[in-house]
N, C-alpha and C positions, 0 to 999 in steps of 0.2 A: 504493500500500500504506500509506503514511503516513496518508492520509485514513481508511483503514479502521481503523487502530490508534486514531486520535483519536476516531473514532465509538464504538468499543468502550469506550475509557476513559471518554469523556464519559457514555455511557449507564450504565456501572457506577457512576461517582461520583454521578450524579444519583439513582440508585435507592438508594444508600446514604444520601444526604442526606434523602430523604423516608421511608425505611424501608418501601418498597412491599412488601407481602405478608410482611414480616419474614423474608425468605428469604435475604438477602445475607450470606454469610460475609465476614470481613474480607479486604481485598485490599491489596496494596502500591501505593503511588502512583507508583513508578518501574518501568515494565514494558517489556519487549521484546515483540515479536509472539509469540515462543515462550512467554513468561510467560503471555500472555493466552490462548493456545489449548491449551497442554499441561498446565497445572496444574489440579487438581480445583477448588480454591476459586474461582479466577478464572473457570473455565468455568461453574460453578454461578451465580456472580454475573452472568455475561452472560445466562444463562437468566432469572434474576430480573429483569434490566434490561428484558426485553421486556414485562414487566407495566406498566412505567411509562407506556405509551401508552394504557392503559385510561382511559376518560373519568372525570372527576370532575364529576358532574352537579350537585354542590352549589354550584359556582362556575364554571360551564361557560363563560359568556360574560363577557368584560371583568373577570374576577376576582371577581365577586360575583353574577352573574345566572344563573338557571336557565333551561333551554329553555322552561319553562312560560310565561315572559313573552314568548315569540315565537309563542305560539298563544293560544287563547281561554281559557286557564286563569288568566292573571295579567297584571298590569301591574308593571313594575319602576319603583320610586319614583325612582331616579336617571335622569332623562331624558337625561343625557349618556352613559349606557352604550350601547355599540355595538349592543346587542340591539334598540334602537329602529329600526335600519335594516330589520329584518324587518317591523316593523309599519307603517312608512311606505312600504315598497316601494323603498327607496333602495339596496338591496344589489345587487351585480352580480358579474361575473367579476373585477372589479378590487377589490371590497371586500365580503367575506363575513364577517360576525361569527363564524360557525361554521367555523373552519378545520380541519375534520375531514380534509381532503385531506392537509395536511402531517402532522398527528399520525398518521394511520393509515398513510400510506406510509412514514413514519419507522419505525413499528412493524413494518411488513412488511419493510423493509430490515434492521432489527435481527434479526428472526426468520430471514430467509434467510441473513444473515451467520453467525448462530449455527449454523444447520443445516449450513452448508458446511464447518465445521471443528470441530464438537463431538465428533467421534470421534478427535481428535488428542491426547486427554488421556493422559498417561503414568502408569500406575499400577504399573509394574514394581516399584517399591520396596515395594509391598504384595503384589503377586501372587506373588512368589518368596520371601516370608518365610513359613516354615512355622508360625509361632506362631498358635495358634487365634484369639486375639483380633484379630491383624492380618488373618487371613483373613476374619474376620467383618466387619471394617472394609472390606476390599477388596470383598466381596460387596455391602455396603451402598452403597459408592461406585458400583459398576457399575450397581446397580439404580436409584440416583438419577439417574445420567447417562442411562440408557435412558429413564426416565420423563420427564425434562426435555425430551427430543426431542418427545414427544407433547404436553406442555404448550405448548411453543413453537408447534407446528403448530396447536393449538387457537387460540392467541392470533392467529396469522396469519389463520386463517379468520374469527375474530371481527372483525378489522380490515377484512377484505374485506367482511363484511356491513355494517359501519358505513359503508363507502363506497357500496355499491350501493343502500342505502336512501335515500341522499342524491343520488347522481350517476347512478344507473343503471349501465350497463356501464362497467367500468374494465379496464385491462390486468391480467391475472392473471400474476404473476411468481413463479416458484418458485426463482429464483436472484437474486443481486445484479447490478445494472446500475450502471454509472458514469454518472450523469445529467450529469456534466460533459462527457462525450463525446457530442456532439450526434448523431453518426451512430448510436451505440448506442441513444440515447434514441428516435430516430426509428424504430428497428426494432421498437418496442413498439406493436403495434396494440391498440385497445380490444377486449377479449374480449366476444363477444355475451352478452347478459344471461342467456340460458338456461344458457350454459356457466359463467357466474359463479356462479349458484345451484348448479349441479351440482358445481362445485369445492368450495364451502363444505360442502354436504351430504356429499359423499364424504369430505372430510377429517374431518368429525365422526364418520362411521361408522368410519373407519380408526383414529382415536385413542381412541375411547370405551373400548374394552376394555382399553387399556393404562394407563388412569388409574384411581386409586382411587375408591371410592364416597364416601369421606369422609376428611378429615385430622383431626388433633387440633386443638383450639381455637387453639393457638399458631401454626398454619399455615393458618388460614382465609384465604380470598382467593386460594387456588391453584385451578387448573383441575382439575376432577374429571370422572368419567364423567357425572354429572348435568349439569354445565355443557356438555359436548360435546353431549349429547342435547337439552338445552334450546336451544342455538343451532340445532341441526337443526330443532327444532320451530318456532322463530321464523322461520327462513329459509324453510321450506316454507309457513308461513302467509302470508308475504309473496309467495312465488312463485305462490300460488293467487289472490291478491287482484286487485281490478279494475285498479288502476293498471298492473300489470305485464302486462296483456293488452289494453290499450286505448290506442292511439296516436292516436286521433281528435282529441285536444286539441292535438296537436303541429303542426298546420298543414302537413301534407304533408311532414313531416321525411324527409330522404333516407335515413336509416339507422335504420329502426324497430327493428332488432335490438338497438340500444343502449339502448332505453327500454322495450321490451316483449318478452314471450315469444311468438313467432309460432306459429300453429297447426302449422307444419311443423317447429318445433324439438322437441327432446327434453330432458327434465330428469331427471337422476338423483335418485331419491327414496329409495333404500335397497337393501338386499339382499333377494332373494326368500327368504321364510322356509323354503320347502321345499328349494330348490336352492342357495341361497347365491349365486346369480348376481346381477349388477347389474340392478336394476329401473329401466327407463327409461319415462317417461310422456310422451305427446305433449302439446305445448303447447296443443293444441286440446281436450284432455280435462280440462276444469276440475274435473269431479266427481272424477276420479282424483287430481288434485293436492290437492283438499280432503281426500280420504280419506287421502292420504299425510301431510298435515299433522296430521290427527286421530291417526293411528297414532303419529306422532313424539311428540306431546304425551302420549299414553297410555303410551308407553315410560317417560317420566319419572315419571308418576303411579305406575306399577307398579314403580319402582326401589326395592324395599324395603330393600336394603342401605344406601341413603343416609339412611333414616329421616327424610325430609322430612315436615313437618306444617304445618298452618295454625295459626298462633298464635291464642290466644283473646283476647289483649289487643292490639288493632290497633296502638296506638302503640309497643308493644315491638318490633314488626318493624323499625322504623326507628332506634330508640335503641339497639338491641342487634344491629344487622345483622351484625356480624362473627362473632357466635356463635349467632345465631338459627337454629333448626331449619327456618325457612321460607326462609332464604337459600340459594340455589344457588350464586351467585357474586357477590362484591362487590369493590369496590376499597377497601382500607383506607387511610385518609388520615392518621390520627394524631390526637394530642391538640392541640386548639386552641380558640380562642374565635371564630374568624373567621366561622363560619356564623351563630352567634347575634348577633354584632356586626352582620352584614349584614342580619339579618332580625328581630331584636327591634324592637318598636314604638319610635318616636321618643320615646315616653313613658317609656322606661327609659333610665337613664344608659348611654351608649355605643351605643344602638340606632340603626339607620339605615333601618328599615322595609322596605327591600329588595323581595322578591317578595311582592306583595299580590294575593291571589286575586280573581277576577272574579265578578260576579253571574251571568255566563253559566254558570260552573262551579257556583256555589252552587245555582242553580235546578235543576241536574241531579240533585241528591240528593233521593230520593223521600221522601214522608211515610212514617211507620212502618207505615201500612196498605198501602203499595205504590202509592198514588196519586201523581200528578204534582203538584208544588207549583204553585200558580196565584196570581199577584198579583191577579187579578180576584176572588178569593175574599176578602171583607173580613176573615174570621177569620184566614186565613193571612197576609194582608198586615199585619195588626195585630201578629202574634206569629210572625214568619217562621222562627224557629229552634227552636220547640217541636214535638215529635213528628216529628222528622226522622231519616232514616237516621243511626245512631250514628257512622258514618264521617265525617260532616260535622264533628262536634265533635272528632274525633281529628285531622283534617287542617287545619282552618281555625279561626282565632280570630274570633269574632263579638262584636258589641257586648253588653255586660253579662254576658259569660261571665268565668270566672275563669282567670287565667294568672299564674304566678309569685306566687301568694298574694295577688293583688289583683283587683278587678273592672276589666275593660277598659272604658275610656271612649271608645268610637269614635263619639262624637257631636260635633256642632258645638260647639266650646268645651270639649270634654272633653280629658283628659290625652293621649289617643291620636288625637283626631279632627281634623276640618276646622279650619282656621285656624292650624295649627302648620306651620311650614316642614318639609318632608320627611315629613309625615304621610301615611298611606295616601290614595290618591285613589279607591280602590274601596270603602272602608268595611270592609275585612277585613285580617287579618294571617295570615301563614303559621304553621302549627303542626306539620305533618308534618316530621319530621327535626329539628325545633328542640328542644333540650334545655332545659327550664325551670330546671334546676339550675346552669347556667353562670352564673358571677359575672363580669361584665365589669369591674366596678370593681376587684376583686381579681385580675383576669386568671386566674381559675381556669376552665380549659376542660374539655373532655370528648373522648373518642375518637369520631371520625366515620368512617362508611363509606358509600359509595354503592352501592346495590343495582343489579346489572346483570341478574340473573335471580333470581326468587323463585318459590316453589312455586305460588302463586295464579295466576301467568301461565299455567302449564301447563293448569290447569282451564279458564281462559277461552279459551286457544288451542284447546283441544279442543272446547269448546262452540261456538265460532264455526265451526270447520272441520266438525264433525259436522252442524250445522244446514245449512250450505251444501251438503254432500254428500248428506244423507239426511233433512233436516228435524229438528224439535226432539225427536221421540219415538222415533226408530228407533235402537237401539244397534248395529245391523248386526253383532251377535255380539261386540262389544267390551266388553260388560258395563256400559256407561255411556252414557246418552243425553246429548244436548246439555243438556236440562233438568236431568238429574241433576248434571251438571258445574257449571252455573251456580249451582244451589242449594247445592252444597257451599261456595261462596264466600259466598252471601247468608245462609246459615243457620248458619255456624260460630258458636261461642260468642263473644259479644262484639259480634256484628253482628246476628244474628237478625232479618233482614228476611223478609217473606213469600215463600214459594216461588213461583216462576214456574209458573203453572198449565199442565197438559198440554193445555189447550184452545187454547193460543196457536198462531197460524199461523207458517209459516216466515218470512214478512215481519215479523210482529210480534215474533218471537224475535230476528230480526236487529237490530231497534231496541233490544230489551232487552239483548242482549249488548254492543252498542256502548255503550250508556249505562253498563252495568256496568263495562266497561273504563275508561270516563271517570272514574267516581267511585273505583273501586278503585285505579287507577294514577295518580291526579292527582299532579302534581309529580314523577313518576318518569321522565319523558322519553319516554313512549309517545305521548301525544296528538298531538304535532306530526307524527308520521309515520303514525299510525293514520288521521287525517283525509285524508292524502294517498293512502294505499293504498286507502281506501274511495272516493276521488274525491269527497269532500264538502267540500273545502277552501274553495271559493268561498263556501259558505253558513255556514262556521264561522270561517275565518280572515279572510274578506273582509267581515265585518259588524262593526258597532261593538262595542267592548269595553265592557261595562256594569259599573256598580257600584251602590252604594246610598248615599243621603244620609240621615244619621240626625240627628234633632233630639230634644232632651229636652223633652217637654211638661210634665212635672212630675217630682218625684223618683221615679225608678224606672219612669217611663212614657215611652215613646219612639214617635216616628213614623218610619216607614221609607218612603223614596221612591226607586224605581229611577231611575238616571240613566245617560246615555251618558258614558263617561269619555274615549274616544278612538275616532276612526274608523280602521279598519284596512284595509290594502290586500293583496289577493291576486290575482295574475294567473296565467293558465294556465301560463306558463313556469315558475312557481315550484313546480310539481309535482316538478321535479328541480332541484338546485343547478346553477349554471353551473360548468363546468370552469375553474379559475383561468387567466386569460388567458395568463400567461407560459408555463405548461406546455402549454397548448393550442396556442400558436403555435410553440413550439420543436419539439414532437412532431408537429405537423401533424394533430392529431386534429380530427374534426368536432365543433364545439361542440354542447352540448345544445340542444333546440328553443327557438326564439323569443328566445334571448339574443343 
């Protein structure tokens, strides 16, 4: 019991220290178990503490690296950062830079511990006071406590998703276990993958209607109905995807139920609209799974009470994430200069270059006429950043562009270019999420938030799922085709890219929507897992990371030459992370394939 009290107190104090979600009321530092579980303030603080395990993608690996540098989006300038283990293939069950296992299971433990005693709060001192104002306060406290249960259940489901996208099947626990008790730990089997997905989707369905559509701006970052439905959308999109139905890469793995949904399995996809009964879909019916994923995304698109919208200024999405009407859920991180210090060019005082975008990614941004950029076209090669998708300029700093009121000199001998220690090796710097108004010299920072779900994802989830289920032009009675959905993203004000034509084939649209996700969500943590679920990681993560070498021919005139920056390694076993060896050995679980 002492261990549980310590865990509760540690989580509460940590959340107070970082101000997660701005939800934590003040608590006393000297507490008994009764204080922790029976008082309103402390119980609400424990609920808020469960949010502390949400990912901070701005400094996810080694304190300053984004997951973008573990895939074909970027190279991290600090070669000593542990994220390089992903790129060299040197990670393993003994050394994994992305310790989501510990983070998420700690979050699940905190959630289960909260749910086990959140009903112990004593409000009798309010309940039996006849004063109207006191009764109003009592009703507010009761409502807050009831809603907090559903917030915590949502968070637990999210942490489970974070695990299964990395590890495949994991043990689904709905109560706390003492991992120090080896016998109890060994009693926890890995739950088959189909059942893991079913648990997440069912939890989303059960909590959605008990969560508000929107909070006030001072409480953004909390779980809403839209967040629950967005998680359901993402989970079902993954459940329908190739990786979760193909175990052929796993070399005859003895437990395919841990890495794939078998044809004989069933997945819960929601409630039947007519009967309200649970709707189960056979694992072998991929079309039905894609249809369920499309319906789940459409439910968020149609959630009018949440008032979600696509912002017209792309950069505002990331600089005002906590209050943006495009944000469905974010982690509020607080005011600081650390992200800009990590990612400003070395040419700025205090800058460390950090996450530097790759040529692989830059080449994915189309020309403004919708054609593909081609280095073999002399005109394009001579002027590679003119007439490109506007999102390129919002997300990536290119040579001779303007940032922080000066022209960027990302050429050999320039202020930001080759020849300077810790300058970019790719020829680019990060712009998305980076606030140009931060002053590192004066230590004047800005508020940061990491977006976990945003409205644009729902359109692209829908577009992908509808195309796989029905092709690009059939709306199947849902009022929106796959082409309609992708064009909502491409043609919103501020982007205005050409519409995808209705003549496109299903295969051609598949390529379009995958590329659209690549450019729309760059540096947002999607790419590393998208290429895995599409099973194209060998050709994307296992090929050289490229950059560009820039030389100044004359004042204002430059020559651009594509270069290989780094050879990257991807092996089939890397489709899923290995279970950490200590846990795997103690619990006796079968390790993931080929590790």
